[in-house]
Backbone as a printed PyTorch tensor [residue, N CA C, xyz], in Angstrom:
tensor([[[  24.6140,  -33.0120,  -93.6540],
         [  25.8440,  -33.4980,  -93.4750],
         [  26.6580,  -33.0050,  -91.7680]],

        [[  27.4780,  -33.1930,  -91.5830],
         [  27.4990,  -32.3400,  -90.5040],
         [  28.9790,  -32.3970,  -90.2410]],

        [[  29.9730,  -32.9540,  -90.8300],
         [  31.1510,  -33.0590,  -90.6970],
         [  31.6350,  -31.4650,  -92.1480]],

        [[  32.9570,  -30.6340,  -92.3080],
         [  32.7990,  -30.0640,  -93.5650],
         [  33.9590,  -30.3410,  -93.7940]],

        [[  34.8300,  -30.4630,  -94.3260],
         [  36.1290,  -30.0990,  -95.2870],
         [  35.9140,  -29.2910,  -96.5070]],

        [[  36.0240,  -28.2450,  -96.2930],
         [  36.6140,  -27.2480,  -97.5850],
         [  37.5670,  -27.4850,  -98.8250]],

        [[  38.5150,  -27.8280,  -98.3940],
         [  39.6540,  -27.6450,  -98.4300],
         [  40.5510,  -29.3090,  -98.3700]],

        [[  39.3810,  -30.2310,  -99.3390],
         [  40.1990,  -31.6050,  -99.3040],
         [  41.0310,  -32.1920,  -99.3990]],

        [[  41.6230,  -31.2490, -100.5160],
         [  42.5030,  -32.0890, -101.9380],
         [  42.0240,  -33.4890, -102.4050]],

        [[  42.7650,  -34.8000, -101.9520],
         [  43.4460,  -35.8980, -101.4420],
         [  43.0740,  -36.4510, -100.6440]],

        [[  42.5460,  -35.8640,  -99.6500],
         [  41.5660,  -36.5700,  -98.5640],
         [  42.6730,  -37.1760,  -97.5780]],

        [[  44.4250,  -37.0090,  -98.0600],
         [  45.1640,  -37.1440,  -97.6200],
         [  44.9810,  -37.5560,  -95.8100]],

        [[  44.6580,  -37.3340,  -94.9250],
         [  44.3630,  -37.5010,  -93.3390],
         [  42.8870,  -38.2610,  -93.4050]],

        [[  42.5800,  -38.6350,  -94.0790],
         [  41.0050,  -39.1810,  -93.6370],
         [  41.3890,  -40.0890,  -93.5300]],

        [[  40.5300,  -41.1500,  -92.2500],
         [  41.0600,  -42.7970,  -92.5190],
         [  40.1590,  -43.1530,  -93.0730]],

        [[  38.2470,  -42.8140,  -93.6180],
         [  37.7350,  -42.9720,  -94.5240],
         [  37.4820,  -41.7060,  -95.0770]],

        [[  37.6760,  -41.9070,  -96.4270],
         [  37.7780,  -40.7280,  -97.8660],
         [  36.8490,  -41.0470,  -98.4260]],

        [[  35.4640,  -42.0580,  -97.3240],
         [  33.9240,  -42.2780,  -98.0900],
         [  32.8230,  -41.8650,  -97.0880]],

        [[  33.4730,  -41.0070,  -96.0500],
         [  32.5140,  -40.7760,  -95.0090],
         [  31.2600,  -40.3080,  -95.3310]],

        [[  30.7450,  -40.5330,  -95.2620],
         [  29.2920,  -40.3120,  -95.1510],
         [  28.7260,  -38.9310,  -94.6820]],

        [[  29.2840,  -38.9560,  -93.2100],
         [  28.5800,  -37.5010,  -92.5810],
         [  29.5600,  -35.9060,  -93.6530]],

        [[  30.8520,  -36.6340,  -94.0520],
         [  31.5690,  -35.5830,  -93.9000],
         [  31.5410,  -35.1750,  -95.7950]],

        [[  30.9380,  -33.6080,  -95.6180],
         [  30.6100,  -33.1060,  -97.5060],
         [  31.8030,  -32.5820,  -97.4880]],

        [[  32.6310,  -33.4070,  -99.0800],
         [  34.5900,  -32.9770,  -98.6650],
         [  34.0330,  -31.7030, -100.0460]],

        [[  35.0410,  -30.7650,  -99.7530],
         [  34.8620,  -29.9770, -100.8690],
         [  35.9610,  -29.9490, -101.1650]],

        [[  36.4990,  -28.8110, -102.7180],
         [  37.5570,  -28.7720, -102.5820],
         [  36.9640,  -27.7650, -103.8130]],

        [[  38.4270,  -26.7110, -104.3970],
         [  38.0740,  -25.1600, -105.5640],
         [  39.0720,  -26.4140, -106.9560]],

        [[  38.8280,  -27.4500, -107.1240],
         [  39.1540,  -28.2840, -108.1980],
         [  39.1360,  -29.6360, -107.9260]],

        [[  39.0080,  -29.9870, -109.4740],
         [  38.7190,  -32.2160, -109.3720],
         [  39.5770,  -32.1480, -110.5130]],

        [[  40.6330,  -32.8460, -110.0220],
         [  41.9970,  -33.0320, -110.7560],
         [  42.4990,  -35.0730, -110.5450]],

        [[  42.8450,  -35.3810, -110.9500],
         [  43.5900,  -36.8360, -111.0640],
         [  45.5400,  -36.4960, -111.6670]],

        [[  45.8620,  -36.5410, -110.6010],
         [  47.5040,  -37.2240, -111.5690],
         [  48.4530,  -38.6650, -110.7630]],

        [[  49.3360,  -38.2900, -111.9120],
         [  49.9530,  -39.6960, -111.1630],
         [  51.6350,  -39.1130, -111.4360]],

        [[  51.7250,  -39.1050, -109.9380],
         [  52.9860,  -38.1690, -108.7340],
         [  54.2370,  -38.8050, -108.9850]],

        [[  55.1330,  -38.0080, -109.3550],
         [  56.3950,  -38.1900, -109.3740],
         [  56.8990,  -39.5580, -109.2380]],

        [[  55.8830,  -40.3260, -107.8730],
         [  56.8380,  -41.5180, -107.3540],
         [  55.7100,  -42.6410, -107.9940]],

        [[  54.8310,  -42.4420, -108.6620],
         [  54.0540,  -43.2660, -109.5620],
         [  52.9200,  -43.3770, -109.4610]],

        [[  52.2500,  -43.4620, -108.2900],
         [  51.2050,  -42.7820, -106.9550],
         [  50.0390,  -42.3240, -107.7900]],

        [[  48.8460,  -42.6150, -107.8590],
         [  47.6880,  -41.4630, -108.7110],
         [  46.7780,  -40.4180, -107.2560]],

        [[  46.6770,  -39.3910, -107.1450],
         [  46.7940,  -38.2900, -107.0790],
         [  45.1220,  -38.2580, -107.2360]],

        [[  44.1460,  -38.1230, -106.1810],
         [  42.5400,  -38.3300, -106.7310],
         [  41.7730,  -37.0220, -106.1870]],

        [[  42.2410,  -35.6060, -106.9300],
         [  41.4950,  -34.5890, -106.5660],
         [  39.9240,  -34.7190, -106.5170]],

        [[  38.5850,  -35.5040, -105.2690],
         [  37.2870,  -35.4680, -105.7420],
         [  36.3260,  -35.2250, -105.0110]],

        [[  36.3470,  -34.0720, -105.0280],
         [  35.3880,  -33.0610, -103.9060],
         [  34.3790,  -33.8780, -104.2620]],

        [[  33.1710,  -33.7240, -102.9600],
         [  31.6090,  -34.3450, -103.4890],
         [  30.3730,  -32.9870, -103.7500]],

        [[  31.5850,  -31.9550, -103.0670],
         [  31.2510,  -29.7620, -104.0450],
         [  32.6720,  -29.3820, -104.6000]],

        [[  32.6940,  -29.0000, -105.8040],
         [  33.3310,  -27.8300, -105.9390],
         [  33.1190,  -26.5570, -106.1070]],

        [[  33.6070,  -26.6770, -104.9360],
         [  33.5960,  -25.3260, -104.3880],
         [  34.4940,  -24.1230, -103.6070]],

        [[  34.4490,  -23.1840, -103.4900],
         [  36.1730,  -21.9250, -103.1280],
         [  35.7210,  -21.3990, -100.8750]],

        [[  36.8360,  -21.5330, -100.5310],
         [  36.4430,  -21.6150,  -99.3750],
         [  36.3170,  -20.0450,  -98.4630]],

        [[  36.4160,  -19.5070,  -99.6790],
         [  36.4530,  -17.8640,  -99.6030],
         [  35.1420,  -17.3760,  -99.6850]],

        [[  33.8070,  -18.5770, -100.1680],
         [  32.4680,  -18.0430,  -99.6900],
         [  31.2820,  -19.2260, -100.3740]],

        [[  31.2580,  -19.9640,  -99.0940],
         [  30.9500,  -21.5310,  -98.5260],
         [  29.3570,  -21.2280,  -99.1270]],

        [[  28.5460,  -21.9090,  -99.9290],
         [  27.3780,  -21.7650, -100.5170],
         [  26.7780,  -22.3840,  -99.3890]],

        [[  26.7850,  -22.2740,  -97.9030],
         [  25.7410,  -23.0040,  -96.6420],
         [  25.4410,  -22.0750,  -96.2480]],

        [[  24.3500,  -22.0620,  -95.0530],
         [  23.8610,  -21.3350,  -94.6030],
         [  24.5860,  -20.8890,  -93.3450]],

        [[  24.2270,  -19.7060,  -92.2830],
         [  25.4830,  -19.4980,  -90.5580],
         [  24.8070,  -20.8980,  -90.3390]],

        [[  25.5050,  -21.7890,  -89.2150],
         [  25.5960,  -22.7130,  -88.6300],
         [  24.6340,  -23.9400,  -88.6910]],

        [[  25.2170,  -24.4270,  -89.5200],
         [  24.8160,  -25.6830,  -90.2000],
         [  25.9640,  -26.6680,  -89.9170]],

        [[  27.1930,  -26.4210,  -90.1060],
         [  27.6980,  -28.3360,  -89.5910],
         [  28.4480,  -28.1300,  -88.0310]],

        [[  28.1690,  -29.9210,  -87.9740],
         [  28.9460,  -29.1980,  -85.7730],
         [  31.0430,  -29.5160,  -85.4540]],

        [[  31.6280,  -29.2720,  -86.8630],
         [  33.0670,  -30.0440,  -87.2970],
         [  33.5050,  -29.2360,  -88.6080]],

        [[  33.7860,  -28.7650,  -88.5590],
         [  34.8750,  -27.5780,  -89.7300],
         [  36.6750,  -28.3720,  -89.7740]],

        [[  37.2220,  -29.1370,  -90.6910],
         [  37.9840,  -29.8530,  -90.8100],
         [  39.0750,  -28.4020,  -91.9370]],

        [[  39.2170,  -26.8690,  -91.2770],
         [  39.8940,  -26.2680,  -93.0600],
         [  41.5220,  -26.4930,  -93.0890]],

        [[  41.8250,  -26.8200,  -94.1170],
         [  43.2930,  -27.3700,  -93.8220],
         [  43.9230,  -26.7040,  -95.5830]],

        [[  43.6830,  -25.7970,  -95.1610],
         [  43.8360,  -24.5380,  -96.7280],
         [  45.5810,  -24.7370,  -96.9210]],

        [[  45.2400,  -24.8250,  -98.7620],
         [  46.8470,  -25.0660,  -99.7510],
         [  48.0710,  -23.6250,  -98.6400]],

        [[  48.5740,  -24.3670,  -98.4860],
         [  49.4490,  -23.7830,  -97.3870],
         [  51.1720,  -22.9800,  -97.9990]],

        [[  51.1700,  -23.3440,  -99.1300],
         [  52.3090,  -21.9530, -100.2460],
         [  51.6830,  -21.2340, -100.4710]],

        [[  53.0820,  -20.8000, -101.3030],
         [  52.6620,  -19.2540, -101.4380],
         [  53.4940,  -19.0230, -102.8050]],

        [[  54.2920,  -19.8290, -103.3140],
         [  54.5960,  -20.4330, -104.4880],
         [  55.2670,  -21.3660, -104.8660]],

        [[  55.0990,  -21.9560, -105.4710],
         [  55.2100,  -23.8790, -106.1910],
         [  55.0190,  -23.6630, -107.9450]],

        [[  55.5300,  -24.0440, -108.6330],
         [  56.5840,  -24.2380, -110.7750],
         [  55.1270,  -25.1010, -110.3220]],

        [[  54.3580,  -24.4890, -111.6680],
         [  53.0880,  -24.6690, -112.5230],
         [  53.3040,  -25.8450, -112.4040]],

        [[  53.7490,  -26.8010, -112.4180],
         [  54.1900,  -28.2950, -112.1380],
         [  54.4280,  -29.4550, -111.7820]],

        [[  54.3310,  -28.3060, -110.2780],
         [  55.4010,  -29.0340, -108.8200],
         [  54.3970,  -30.1460, -108.5610]],

        [[  55.1800,  -31.2860, -108.4620],
         [  54.6790,  -32.7030, -107.4400],
         [  53.7630,  -31.4810, -105.8360]],

        [[  54.6430,  -30.8660, -105.6850],
         [  53.8730,  -29.7650, -104.3170],
         [  52.2540,  -29.1240, -104.3610]],

        [[  52.3010,  -28.3630, -105.7900],
         [  50.7210,  -27.8210, -105.9870],
         [  49.5690,  -28.6890, -106.0230]],

        [[  50.2380,  -30.1750, -106.5950],
         [  49.5780,  -30.4750, -107.1820],
         [  48.7920,  -31.4550, -106.2870]],

        [[  49.5460,  -31.7990, -105.1180],
         [  49.2020,  -32.5720, -104.1760],
         [  48.5290,  -31.4500, -103.1100]],

        [[  48.6850,  -30.4450, -103.0080],
         [  48.4870,  -29.7530, -102.0950],
         [  47.7170,  -28.1950, -102.3980]],

        [[  48.0220,  -27.7720, -103.3460],
         [  47.2830,  -26.5330, -104.2560],
         [  48.4680,  -25.1420, -103.5320]],

        [[  47.7400,  -24.0820, -104.3060],
         [  48.6720,  -22.9540, -103.5810],
         [  48.0580,  -21.6800, -103.7880]],

        [[  48.2040,  -20.7100, -102.3910],
         [  47.7770,  -20.3350, -102.2900],
         [  48.4710,  -18.1920, -103.1060]],

        [[  47.6720,  -17.4250, -104.1350],
         [  47.9910,  -16.5870, -104.0030],
         [  49.5410,  -15.7250, -103.4770]],

        [[  50.2470,  -14.9590, -103.8860],
         [  50.9860,  -14.9500, -102.8510],
         [  51.2060,  -13.4370, -102.8600]],

        [[  49.8200,  -12.5580, -103.5140],
         [  49.7260,  -11.3660, -102.9550],
         [  48.4050,  -11.4840, -102.1320]],

        [[  47.3690,  -12.3830, -102.3120],
         [  46.5530,  -12.4020, -101.8240],
         [  46.5190,  -13.1250, -100.2400]],

        [[  47.0990,  -13.7880, -100.0330],
         [  47.0210,  -15.1470,  -98.7770],
         [  46.9230,  -14.3210,  -97.7460]],

        [[  47.0560,  -13.5150,  -97.1970],
         [  46.7670,  -13.5460,  -95.4840],
         [  45.2350,  -12.6600,  -96.0600]],

        [[  44.6620,  -11.7370,  -97.0910],
         [  42.8140,  -11.5230,  -96.9140],
         [  42.2860,  -13.5000,  -97.1520]],

        [[  42.9910,  -13.5940,  -98.2360],
         [  42.6940,  -15.4050,  -98.6460],
         [  41.5080,  -15.5070,  -97.4640]],

        [[  43.3370,  -16.5800,  -96.5200],
         [  42.9910,  -17.3890,  -95.5270],
         [  42.0320,  -16.1070,  -94.6490]],

        [[  41.9280,  -15.3480,  -94.3020],
         [  41.5300,  -14.5350,  -93.2570],
         [  40.0370,  -14.8630,  -93.4460]],

        [[  39.9440,  -14.5930,  -95.4850],
         [  38.1330,  -14.7610,  -95.3550],
         [  37.7050,  -16.4590,  -95.1850]],

        [[  38.5160,  -17.2980,  -95.2390],
         [  38.2560,  -18.6060,  -95.4480],
         [  37.5120,  -18.6080,  -93.4930]],

        [[  39.2400,  -18.4410,  -93.3600],
         [  38.5040,  -18.5660,  -92.0670],
         [  37.0440,  -18.7310,  -91.0880]],

        [[  37.0920,  -17.3700,  -91.5050],
         [  35.8730,  -16.3690,  -91.3660],
         [  34.4680,  -16.9990,  -91.6580]],

        [[  35.1170,  -17.6240,  -93.5350],
         [  33.7930,  -18.6090,  -93.3360],
         [  33.6130,  -19.1980,  -92.8060]],

        [[  34.5760,  -20.4870,  -92.4040],
         [  34.5740,  -21.0670,  -91.7370],
         [  33.6460,  -21.8630,  -89.7900]],

        [[  34.1600,  -20.0650,  -90.4240],
         [  34.3090,  -19.7940,  -87.6330],
         [  31.9840,  -20.1020,  -88.4680]],

        [[  31.4480,  -18.4710,  -90.1350],
         [  30.4460,  -18.6310,  -89.7630],
         [  28.7860,  -19.7980,  -90.2890]],

        [[  29.5530,  -20.9840,  -90.7500],
         [  29.0520,  -22.0710,  -91.3380],
         [  29.4940,  -22.8550,  -89.9370]],

        [[  30.0550,  -22.6990,  -89.0600],
         [  30.2290,  -23.8570,  -87.5280],
         [  29.1100,  -23.4520,  -86.8880]],

        [[  28.5760,  -24.0970,  -86.5540],
         [  27.3080,  -24.8510,  -85.0960],
         [  28.0990,  -23.9860,  -84.1230]],

        [[  26.8640,  -22.6660,  -83.3280],
         [  27.5770,  -22.4190,  -82.1710],
         [  27.9320,  -23.6420,  -81.5340]],

        [[  28.9250,  -24.0450,  -80.4310],
         [  28.8430,  -24.8000,  -79.3610],
         [  29.8760,  -26.1660,  -80.2950]],

        [[  30.0940,  -25.5200,  -82.0520],
         [  30.7780,  -26.8030,  -82.7370],
         [  32.2980,  -26.6850,  -82.8030]],

        [[  33.1250,  -27.1180,  -83.4260],
         [  34.5700,  -27.2860,  -83.1750],
         [  35.3730,  -27.1700,  -84.7520]],

        [[  36.2390,  -25.6730,  -84.9630],
         [  36.6910,  -25.9770,  -85.8080],
         [  38.3730,  -26.7030,  -86.0180]],

        [[  38.5110,  -27.2350,  -86.8390],
         [  40.2030,  -27.9810,  -86.5020],
         [  40.9690,  -27.9190,  -88.0900]],

        [[  42.0240,  -26.6370,  -87.2700],
         [  42.8150,  -26.1910,  -88.2790],
         [  44.0010,  -26.5030,  -88.0990]],

        [[  44.8800,  -27.5780,  -89.4350],
         [  46.1850,  -27.6920,  -90.2490],
         [  46.4370,  -27.1010,  -90.9680]],

        [[  47.5620,  -26.8880,  -90.1400],
         [  48.9980,  -25.8660,  -91.2970],
         [  50.6940,  -26.4560,  -91.0650]],

        [[  50.4270,  -26.0500,  -92.4220],
         [  53.2410,  -26.9360,  -92.2290],
         [  53.1370,  -24.9660,  -92.6160]],

        [[  54.2200,  -25.1580,  -91.9370],
         [  55.0290,  -23.6620,  -92.2300],
         [  55.9640,  -23.2690,  -92.6300]],

        [[  56.0410,  -24.3000,  -93.6800],
         [  56.8550,  -24.1230,  -94.5690],
         [  57.5760,  -23.0810,  -95.0350]],

        [[  55.8370,  -22.0330,  -95.4780],
         [  56.3940,  -21.0260,  -96.4760],
         [  55.6800,  -19.4420,  -95.2950]],

        [[  54.6910,  -19.5790,  -94.4440],
         [  53.9840,  -18.8270,  -93.8490],
         [  54.4650,  -19.5010,  -92.4620]],

        [[  54.9500,  -18.1170,  -91.5770],
         [  54.8580,  -19.4250,  -90.7810],
         [  53.7760,  -18.9640,  -89.5830]],

        [[  52.8770,  -19.7340,  -88.3940],
         [  51.9020,  -19.8430,  -88.5250],
         [  52.1350,  -18.6040,  -87.0410]],

        [[  52.7660,  -17.6600,  -86.5910],
         [  52.5820,  -16.5350,  -85.9840],
         [  51.9000,  -15.6440,  -87.0550]],

        [[  52.4390,  -15.3520,  -88.5880],
         [  51.7320,  -13.9380,  -89.4920],
         [  49.9500,  -14.8580,  -89.0220]],

        [[  49.9540,  -16.2110,  -89.9210],
         [  48.5170,  -16.4230,  -90.2580],
         [  47.6460,  -16.2360,  -88.6250]],

        [[  47.8340,  -17.0660,  -87.7960],
         [  47.8670,  -16.8190,  -86.6730],
         [  46.8160,  -15.4800,  -85.9800]],

        [[  47.3930,  -14.4130,  -87.3560],
         [  46.5480,  -12.3010,  -86.7070],
         [  46.0660,  -12.4000,  -87.8860]],

        [[  45.8920,  -13.0210,  -88.8780],
         [  44.4920,  -13.1270,  -89.6240],
         [  43.0910,  -13.9590,  -89.0130]],

        [[  43.2060,  -13.9770,  -87.9900],
         [  41.9500,  -15.0370,  -87.5550],
         [  41.5260,  -14.4980,  -86.4590]],

        [[  40.1090,  -13.9810,  -86.8850],
         [  39.3050,  -13.4740,  -85.4240],
         [  38.8100,  -14.3320,  -84.3170]],

        [[  39.4550,  -15.7210,  -84.4480],
         [  39.2440,  -16.4180,  -82.9560],
         [  40.8530,  -16.3960,  -83.0470]],

        [[  41.0870,  -17.5070,  -81.4450],
         [  42.3860,  -18.4110,  -81.0090],
         [  41.4880,  -19.1770,  -80.5880]],

        [[  42.5520,  -19.9620,  -80.8200],
         [  43.4720,  -21.5220,  -80.5170],
         [  43.3060,  -22.4620,  -79.2980]],

        [[  42.2870,  -22.8910,  -79.1750],
         [  41.8520,  -23.4830,  -77.5370],
         [  43.6280,  -24.3230,  -77.4740]],

        [[  44.2380,  -24.9870,  -77.8880],
         [  45.2870,  -25.9410,  -78.3430],
         [  45.0850,  -26.8840,  -79.6620]],

        [[  46.5960,  -27.4430,  -79.0400],
         [  46.8170,  -27.8750,  -81.0070],
         [  48.0140,  -28.3340,  -80.0670]],

        [[  48.8040,  -28.3740,  -81.3320],
         [  50.1380,  -29.3850,  -81.4350],
         [  50.7510,  -29.2080,  -82.2300]],

        [[  52.2600,  -29.3830,  -82.6170],
         [  53.0860,  -28.5200,  -82.8630],
         [  54.2910,  -29.4960,  -83.5010]],

        [[  54.9940,  -29.9590,  -84.2350],
         [  55.9050,  -30.8550,  -84.6040],
         [  57.3590,  -29.7650,  -85.8100]],

        [[  57.3740,  -29.0550,  -85.3360],
         [  58.4170,  -27.8630,  -85.2040],
         [  60.1980,  -29.0000,  -85.5630]],

        [[  59.9290,  -30.1170,  -85.5620],
         [  61.7770,  -29.7690,  -85.7490],
         [  61.4610,  -30.5050,  -87.3920]],

        [[  61.0060,  -30.7930,  -87.7380],
         [  60.6470,  -31.4830,  -89.8930],
         [  59.9440,  -31.0910,  -90.6880]],

        [[  58.8060,  -31.4300,  -89.7410],
         [  58.0870,  -31.2280,  -90.5770],
         [  56.8950,  -29.9190,  -90.7030]],

        [[  57.3130,  -29.6330,  -89.8280],
         [  56.8520,  -28.0030,  -89.1790],
         [  55.1480,  -28.2510,  -89.3510]],

        [[  54.1140,  -28.8350,  -89.0270],
         [  53.0650,  -29.3960,  -89.1210],
         [  52.6820,  -28.5230,  -87.8700]],

        [[  51.1920,  -28.1990,  -87.8370],
         [  50.3120,  -27.6500,  -86.5430],
         [  49.0580,  -28.5730,  -86.9720]],

        [[  48.7110,  -28.5430,  -85.8460],
         [  46.8770,  -28.6830,  -85.2270],
         [  45.9640,  -28.4320,  -84.5920]],

        [[  45.4580,  -27.1140,  -84.8360],
         [  44.8270,  -26.7670,  -83.2210],
         [  43.2390,  -26.8040,  -83.4300]],

        [[  43.0220,  -26.1500,  -82.7310],
         [  41.3120,  -26.5100,  -82.7730],
         [  40.8160,  -25.6490,  -81.5990]],

        [[  40.1080,  -24.4460,  -82.2140],
         [  38.9340,  -23.4890,  -82.3450],
         [  37.6340,  -24.4120,  -81.7580]],

        [[  36.5820,  -23.5540,  -80.9970],
         [  35.8390,  -23.8070,  -80.0900],
         [  34.6250,  -22.2510,  -80.7910]],

        [[  33.6930,  -22.4960,  -80.9670],
         [  32.9540,  -21.5640,  -81.0760],
         [  31.7260,  -21.8800,  -80.1360]],

        [[  31.9850,  -20.7430,  -79.4840],
         [  30.6300,  -21.2590,  -77.6830],
         [  29.8960,  -20.7710,  -78.6690]],

        [[  28.7880,  -21.6670,  -77.4820],
         [  27.0240,  -22.5760,  -77.7400],
         [  26.2060,  -20.4980,  -78.0900]],

        [[  27.2700,  -19.2200,  -76.6680],
         [  26.4690,  -18.4920,  -76.9050],
         [  27.6080,  -17.4280,  -76.9470]],

        [[  27.8560,  -16.8450,  -78.1350],
         [  29.1420,  -16.2330,  -78.7040],
         [  28.7380,  -14.7110,  -77.8750]],

        [[  27.5590,  -14.3050,  -77.3440],
         [  27.6830,  -12.8280,  -77.1410],
         [  28.0990,  -12.5020,  -75.5240]],

        [[  27.6180,  -13.8230,  -75.1130],
         [  28.7750,  -12.9500,  -73.9070],
         [  28.6100,  -14.6590,  -73.2880]],

        [[  30.3760,  -14.2120,  -72.5120],
         [  30.4940,  -15.7060,  -72.5970],
         [  31.1680,  -15.3620,  -71.2200]],

        [[  30.7260,  -15.7780,  -69.7850],
         [  31.3010,  -15.5770,  -68.4280],
         [  31.8860,  -17.3010,  -67.8630]],

        [[  32.7440,  -17.5230,  -66.9650],
         [  33.8750,  -18.0750,  -66.7130],
         [  33.6480,  -17.6230,  -65.0530]],

        [[  34.2710,  -18.2740,  -64.8030],
         [  34.8140,  -18.4200,  -63.1540],
         [  35.7860,  -19.0740,  -63.0600]],

        [[  37.0720,  -18.0650,  -62.3740],
         [  38.7570,  -18.2340,  -62.2610],
         [  38.4860,  -17.4300,  -61.0840]],

        [[  39.1810,  -18.6290,  -60.0070],
         [  40.0810,  -18.4270,  -58.8110],
         [  38.8140,  -17.4030,  -58.0090]],

        [[  37.3390,  -18.0240,  -58.1350],
         [  36.2180,  -17.4130,  -57.3070],
         [  35.5960,  -16.3890,  -58.1330]],

        [[  36.0550,  -15.2770,  -58.9160],
         [  35.7570,  -14.0310,  -59.9740],
         [  35.2270,  -14.4630,  -60.7860]],

        [[  33.6190,  -13.7970,  -60.8140],
         [  32.9500,  -13.8330,  -61.7900],
         [  34.4840,  -12.6470,  -63.0890]],

        [[  33.9200,  -13.5580,  -64.7490],
         [  34.9820,  -12.5450,  -66.0190],
         [  34.2270,  -12.3280,  -66.8200]],

        [[  33.7070,  -11.8620,  -67.6590],
         [  32.9570,  -11.8460,  -68.6740],
         [  33.0020,  -11.0890,  -69.9120]]])
C-alpha cells in the first residue's frame, strides 16, 4: 500500500472507496441505517487505533488524516455514527499522538493531508497540538467550517536549507 487513511469511517470523500493503493483503517467496524434511510458502512481494511499505528516508520507516501472532530455527541446520534467522537478529556493528547503516528509512518518526501471540521474545536486550538505546520490549505468558514491542510515531510528532516532573497538559511 502507498496511501493510508487511518480514520476512514464511511469513506465519504473518497471517489474510489475500494482503491487498491489505499489502506483504509478505522477503530470500528459498523453498519447503520441513518435517519434518512441511507446505509452507513464503516468497513476498514484493518481495524486499528490512529494513536498506535501498527506500521514501520516511513512506509506510506501519502497519509490522509481525517480524525473524529466531535468531542460531544449523543451515544446514538447520527453524527457520532457518521464521524465518531473524541474523548472530551483527552482529545488534545489523542490528536497530538495521532498526528505524530501519521507523521512517523509517512515516508520522507511524503505528504499528509489533514481534514478538520471546527464545529466543536477551533483549528487554532488543534494546530497547537501538532509538531509540524501546514504548507497550505483551504477553509470554508462560512457554513461548513471544514478545513483541508497539506503537510509535507521533507526528504531530509534533519537539515533543511533554503535560499531566500539571496541569503542561505538553515
